LUMLUMVEX-386028 format. One record per residue: residue in three letters; x, y, z negated of N, C-alpha, C in turn. Coordinates in steps of 0.001 Angstrom, whole numbers, plus 524288, in hexadecimal, padded with zeros to 5 digits. Layout:
<pts>
ALAXYZXYZXYZ;...
</pts>
This chain:
<pts>
MET4F3A6BEEA52CB744F204BEFE72D0B64F868BF1522D31A;SER4F754BEFD62D7634FBA7BF0FE2DACB4FD3BBF5142DE7C;TYR4FFDBBF7CC2E11F50062BFBF42E393504ADBFB9A2E6DE;LYS504FBBFF322EC1A507C9BFDFD2F08950C3AC02812EFFB;SER511A6C01A92EF905156FC05FE2EF00517F7C06342F5AB;MET51AFEC093B2F64C51DDCC08BF2FBA8520C0C02CA2FC38;PHE521F7BFFC22F913524E2BFC7B2F9DE5219CBF7092F8C1;GLY51D89BF6E72F78E51994BF1E02F6FF51509BF33D2F2EA;LYS5134ABEFF62F20C50EC4BF0B72EDB05109DBEF182E7E7;VAL50F96BF08E2E4D8510DFBEFEA2DEF950BE2BEC022DD72;LEU50EA2BE7A32DCDB5095FBE2D02DA3D507ABBE3B82D591;ASN503D2BE1692D498501C2BDFD02CEF9503FEBDB5D2CD06;VAL505F4BDA152C7D5508A1BD6222C59650463BD3702C1E7;ALA503F7BCEA02C3A950198BCA512BF34502D2BCA352BA4F;LEU5008EBCAF72B6BB5014BBC94E2B0E5501C5BC5372AEBE;MET504ACBC3552AB4750532BBCE12A89D4FE31BBC7F2A5FB;GLY4FCE7BB8462A7334F72FBB6262A72F4F4DFBB5F82ACAF;ASN4F63CBB8872B0754F3D1BB8DF2B5944F517BB30B2B6E4;PRO4F051BAF882B9D44F104BAC052BB694F5B8BAACA2C067;VAL4F565BAF4A2C27B4FA2ABAF332C81D4FFC1BAE5E2C59E;LEU50123BAEF32C1AE5062DBAEEF2BEBA5076EBA97F2BCF7;GLY5034DBA6B72BC0A503B2BA0D92BA90503B5B9C9B2BD6F;LYS503C4B9F292C2945031CB9A982C78050839B99B52C9C6;LYS508EFB95142CCAD50DBEB94D62D05450CB6B97222D595;CYS5113AB97BE2D7DD50F7CB9C622DC0251043B98C52E10E;ARG50E11B99902E4E950DA5B97002E9785139FB98EF2ED6F;PRO51599B95CC2F142519EFB97782F43351985B9B2F2F7AC;VAL51BB2B9EB72F93951AFFBA2992FD7A51CB1B9F31300FB;LEU518D8B9EE3305C451915B9B9030A7251BF8B9E6730E91;ASP51AE6BA4A53102E51C67BA7C5312C051EC3BACF23114B;PRO523B3BACFE30F49524B5BB1EF30D055237BBB68730F9D;LEU523ACBB74A3154C52461BBB143189851E24BBCB231B5E;THR519A5BBB57318725158EBBD9D319A2514A4BC43A3173A;THR51017BC4E6318AB510E6BCAE73171450FCABCA3F31118;GLU50BEDBC83E30F5D509FBBC6C130A7850F47BC6D430754;VAL511BFBC3BB307BB516BBBC2F0303C25192BBC649304D6;GLN51B46BC9B4308FD51F17BCD7A30AB751CE6BD0F430700;GLU51873BD2FD3074651663BD7E3304B651538BD6882FF73;LEU514E9BD18A2FC8A5147EBCFA42F71C51B7BBD1022F53D;ILE51E76BCF672F81352405BD0A42F690525CDBD6FD2F71E;SER5241BBD78B2FA4C524CABDE3A2F95D52100BE15B2F57E;ASP51CD8BE05E2F394519CBBE1A72EF1351BD5BDF752E9F7;MET51E0BBDA9C2EA8852083BD8282E5DB525A7BDB9D2E473;LYS5283CBDD592E8CF52DABBE0CD2E71252BD8BE6AA2E625;GLU52839BE8D82E691526E6BEE492E6285243EBED062DF31;THR521B6BE93B2DE9251F82BE7782D9D852276BE8432D518;ILE5281ABE59B2D73852D91BE40B2D2F852F27BE9762D2AD;ARG52F2ABECCC2D5CA53179BF2272D71952EC5BF5FB2D3BC;HIS52966BF6652D41E526A0BF9692D17452619BF7B22CBD4;ARG5250FBF2F62CB4852559BF2542C4D252A80BF1082C1F0;GLY52EEEBF1AA2C4855336EBF1E32C2B85359FBED752BFFC;CYS5338FBE8872C2145349BBE2ED2C02553800BDFC72C3AD;LEU539E6BDB6A2C1B853ED5BD9432C4AB53C82BD4A72C878;GLY53773BD3842C860535E5BCFE22CBEF5306EBCEE32CBAE;ILE52D93BCC9F2CFA752862BCA882CDB352769BC6E72D1B4;ALA52414BC26F2D10252294BBEFA2D4A051CB2BBEEB2D5CE;ALA51B64BBCB42DA09516FEBBD892DC68511E0BBCBE2DA4E;PRO51170BB8992D6E550E5EBB78A2D40D50D33BBC562CED2;GLN51067BBEE12CDF851003BC39A2CB2850C49BC7F82CCD0;VAL50C82BC7D92D38C508B5BCBEA2D4CA504FDBC9992D7B9;PHE5025BBC3A82D5A74FE14BC19F2D6E04FEEBBBEDF2DB89;CYS50290BBD9F2DD80504F7BBA362E33850736BB62B2E16D;PRO5045DBB1C52E0F4507A9BAC312DE87509E5BA9302E322;ILE50EDEBAB402E4D8512B7BA9432E8DD5176DBAA602E647;ARG51A1BBA6852E89451FC9BA7092E66A52379BAA182E927;LEU52331BAF342E686525E1BB4752E77952716BB7382E3CF;VAL52C21BB8B22E34952EC8BBB942DF0753197BBFF32E240;VAL53213BC45C2E043534D8BCA0C2DFFB537CABCB082DAA1;TYR53C5BBCBA22DBE453F9FBCD5E2D6E35439ABD17B2D845;HIS546D6BD4012D48654BADBD5E02D52D54E3BBD66F2D0B0;ILE55477BD68E2D0285575ABD7642CBE5558CBBDD162CA98;PRO5584DBDFA62C7BE559D3BE4072C72F55FD1BE4F72C572;ILE562C6BE93A2C64056838BE92F2C438567BABEA572BDE2;LYS56415BED132BBF4562C4BEE5D2B72455D2FBEE1E2B483;VAL55BB0BEDE42B05455630BED922AF725564ABF1F52A9F1;ASP551C5BF4462A9A7550E7BF78C2A5AD551D5BF52629FD8;ASP55082BF07329F55551FDBEED629A54555EABE9FF29A6E;PRO55A94BEA8929A7255DC1BE68329AB355DF1BE2AC29661;GLU55B1DBE4732923E55B25BE09028CB3557B6BDB2728E34;THR5539BBDD08291B754F24BD8EA292AF55124BD57529751;TYR552B5BD87429B7055412BD5032A15D55A07BD4D52A078;ASP55AC4BD0BF29FDA561B0BCF4A2A0EA56344BCED62A6CA;LEU564D4BD2262A8B4565C0BD2682AD0856AE6BCFB92AE2E;THR56CFABCD422B28A57292BCB182B2F85745ABCC092B7AC;PRO577F7BD0D92B77157AC7BD4432BB8057EC6BD03B2BDEA;GLU5809DBCD732BA195843BBCABB2BC795833BBC65A2C0A9;TYR57D95BC52A2C1D657BC1BC3002C565579F1BC69F2CAEB;ASP57827BCA1B2C87D57463BCE342CC1D576F1BD47F2CB91;PRO57B3CBD5362CC9657C84BD9D22CA0957A8EBDF312CD6B;GLU57893BDDBC2D1B057695BE1BE2D523570A0BE15F2D4B2;GLY56E44BDDCA2D004568DEBDD6C2D13356661BDA122D5DE;VAL56160BD8E72D5FF55F05BD60E2DAFF55BDFBD96B2DD54;PRO55AF4BDAB02E27A55731BDC7D2E59B5521CBD9512E49A;PRO54E15BDB522E637548FBBD8A82E6AA549F3BD4CD2E9AF;GLN54808BCECA2E70A548AABCA6F2E92B543C9BC8762E9FE;VAL541CBBC4302EE0C53DB2BC2072EFFC53E08BBC2C2EF18;LEU53BDBBBA1C2EB6A53BCBBB51B2EAA653728BB19C2ED86;ILE53708BAF852F1845321FBABEA2F39A53291BA6612F2EC;ASN52F5FBA31D2F05052F30B9E042EF71534A3B9D022EC3F;PRO535F5B9F2B2E8E253ABDB9E1A2E59B53B8AB99C02E2A9;GLU5408BB975A2E353541E1B91FF2E0465467AB93592DB85;ILE54655B92092D81754A2CB92B92D4F654C0DB8D732D1FE;THR550F8B8D542D26F55310B88D32CF74557EEB8B262CC33;PRO55863B89D42C77F55B9DB8AE02C34756053B88FD2C529;LEU565A4B8B322C3B656A0EB89B02C5FC56D2DB86E22C138;SER56B9BB877F2BC8456E06B84672B7E4569A2B85242B3B1;ASP569FBB83162B05F56656B82672AB8F56788B88832A825;LYS56AECB8B9F2A82B56BB9B90842A59056724B93AA2A533;MET5659AB94702A1CA560CAB98E02A015563D4B9DB229EDB;SER5606CBA05929FAC560E2BA69B29BE955B64BA82729A0F;GLU55C2CBAB0629620556AEBAEA02942E55799BB427295A8;GLY552D5BB60B296A455220BBA162982954CF9BBD9929729;TRP54C5DBC246295445475FBC3B32946C5444CBC50929A62;GLU53F18BC3F529A6D53C9DBC51E29F53536FCBC70529CE6;GLY535C3BCAEE2A2085318CBCCBE2A26A52E9CBCBED2A769;CYS5296BBCDF62A818527A9BCBB92ACA5521F4BD0AC2AD97;GLN5213FBD0AF2B40E51D67BD5BB2B4B751894BD4322B2B3;SER5185DBCE1E2B2F851278BCAE82B10351295BCB302AB42;VAL516BDBCAEC2A903515CCBCBA32A2C85183CBD0182A17D;PRO51446BD4FA2A2D8517C2BDAFE2A009517D4BDB1129A56;GLY51D79BDC3829A0551DE3BDEAE2955A5204ABDAA42913C;LEU520AEBD6AC2924F52332BD25029040528F0BD045292BB;LEU52B32BCF0328D6A53041BCB4C28FC55303DBC6AF28C99;GLY53444BC2BE28ECE53461BBE6828D17539EFBBB7D28E84;LEU53C64BB92628B2E5418CBB69028B3053FF0BB26328E9F;VAL543C6BB18029357541BDBAC7529682546AABA9A1296DB;GLU546D6BA4092972554BC4BA21729A8954BE2BA0BF29F01;ARG54ECFBA1042A23754FC0BA0572A7AE55478B9E222A8AF;TYR554A0B9C062ADC955A47B99D02AFAF55D5FB9E052B021;HIS561CAB9DA52AF9A565C2BA2462B05A5671DBA3522B5F5;SER56806B9F552B98E5685CB9EF92BEEE565C7B9AA12C225;ILE563E4B9D692C6C15602CB99882C96B56085B9A232CEB9;HIS55FDCB96BD2D22D56049B96502D855559EAB99342D9BC;LEU55A68B9BE22DD9D554D6B9CC52DF67554A4B9C682E5BB;LYS551BEB99702E6B954FC4B996D2ECF554AB2B9BB42EDB7;ALA54990BA0622F19F545B9BA2212F23654623BA4662F885;MET54125BA5562FB1254112BA8492FF3E540FDBB01A2FD94;ASP543D6BB244301A8542B7BB8293010053E85BB98930374;GLU53CEBBBED8303285393BBC10D305DE538CABC10C30BA6;LYS53C76BBF5530DC853CDFBBDDF3142353C0CBB74E31521;GLY53B5BBB5713116C53A5BBAE9D311D153F54BAC4E311F1;ARG5435FBAFB0310EE5492CBAB2E31158549E5BA82C30CE4;ILE54B5EBA3E430CD454D71BA159307C355243BA38330580;TYR5533BBA41C300CC557BDBA4D52FF7D55838BA2542F963;GLU55D79BA20F2F75455EC2B9FCA2F240562F2BA2CC2F0E9;LYS56313BA2892EA3656694BA50B2E7CE5655BBA37F2E22A;GLU56A7CBA50A2DEF456B41BA3072DA8856A7EBA93F2D70A;THR568A0BA80C2D32356715BAD492CFAE568ACBAC0E2CA11;HIS56A55BAFBF2C6DC56BD2BAE6E2C15C56A58BB2D72BE5A;GLY569FDBB1C22B8A1569C2BB6352B4EE56479BB8B12B59B;PHE56303BBD4A2B54955F47BBFD12B5BC55B5ABBF4A2BA8D;HIS55E8FBBE4B2BEE255D4DBBDCB2C4F2558DCBB8D42C4DC;ALA55C88BB5AE2C2D155A03BAFE32C27155450BB0772BDED;ARG55599BB3062BBAB5502EBB3E72B6C154B93BB6552B9F1;ILE54C64BBB002BC2E548C7BBC802C00E54548BB9632C317;ILE5490CBB61D2C5BF54674BB2312CB0C5437EBAEAB2C819;GLN5450FBACAB2C36F54267BA8552BFEE53E46BAA502BE7A;HIS53CD7BAE312BC7E539C5BB2212B9AC534A6BB3792BE3B;GLU536E5BB4A62C14E53282BB72A2C76953064BB0A02C91A;CYS533B1BACA72C99F531C2BA7392CCFB52EB5BA5392C869;ASP52EFABA6102C33852C44BA20F2BF90525A3BA56C2C17A;HIS524ADBA89E2C2DB52050BAB4F2C3D751DB7BA7252C771;LEU521C5BA6792CC3451EC4BA39F2CFC151C30B9D102CE23;ASP51D79B9C5E2C9D451AEAB96882C7A55194DB98D02C34B;GLY516A9B9DB72C1F3511F5B9DE72BE4C514ACB9F5D2B9D9;ILE51A52BA0082B90C51D2CBA0D02B3D651DE0BA4E42B2C1;LEU51D5FBA8062AE7651E75BAD3F2ABBF521EEBABFC2A730;PHE524E3BB13E2A82952A05BAFAF2A3C95281ABAEB929DEF;PRO522ADBAF8129C9352163BAE292964F52202BA8AF295AF;HIS52148BA53329B065207CBA00E29A7752582B9EBC299BC;LYS52988BA0522996452E7AB9E0429A5F53151BA0002950A;LEU52F21BA1752914553220BA4A628C5B53350B9F8C289A9;LYS5374CB9EF2287B453A61B9A85284D553893B9BF127F08;ASP537D0BA12427CFF53642BA24F27829532EEBA55027832;PRO52D1CBA551276E652855BA98D277F052A1EBAD88274E2;ARG52EB9BAD8226FFD52F26BB21626E515320ABB60826FFF;MET533BFBB524274D953706BB80C2778D533E9BB9D527B82;PHE5300ABBCAB27BFA52C1CBBE0327E5D529DFBC31F27C60;GLY52942BC7CF27EF152747BCC4227C1852684BD05427F64;TYR52435BD4A027D2F523F9BD9582807252909BDC2028243;TYR529DABDE3D286B052E79BE009287B0530E4BE3862845D;GLU52DE2BE6E5281D152FCFBEBD827E33531E7BE94D279A4;GLU52E9DBE5B62779452FF4BE2DB271D35353CBDF2927361;VAL5359BBDD70277D653967BD9932785853F0BBDCC027A0B;LEU53F30BE1BF27C685439DBE57027CA9544EEBE740277D8;LYS5413ABE8222742E543ABBEA1B26E9D54742BE7CA26CB8;TYR545E3BE22D26D5E54970BDE1026A0754F19BDB6126DBA;LEU54E78BDE0C27336552C0BDC03274E6556A1BDFAB2756F;LYS5569EBE52D2745B55942BE9C7273A555C9FBE7E926EA8;
</pts>
């Protein structure tokens, strides 16, 4: 059930198994429409309310190519999420990616634990490109490009996978490195 706060509406999140999560999303044709702008506001409020790092539009039942994310300076469980302050020492405020395109900058890969609002309570060890080039539109419809590395690159890749119907369990290299959050944390400490 969704509800309205003073900042936007907190949206319901689709769970693994819902068909909306398995589809390739359509491009956003006009990011300045009222509907897209309201969705961006609601997605920002949803990640704030849920305390998560990001969310993709299909996770909130809207199959368009739109992502909202942020990178905190620290997390409650540093054993699980390997932040890379060497790249983002101040963290990253909420970012909007519309019709994002990702290109790896090299073949270098990094492993890291990932969770997901659509796969609640579970973590998996996933290999991702360490450094990427990102091209996207912001919420004002301006095209921008940037390079990201480490944890920042991981978050972008994770969220953008949703736009192609991919959830992190689909990317597990070793299915044994997948489990309930509390159990995984016991053995990481």
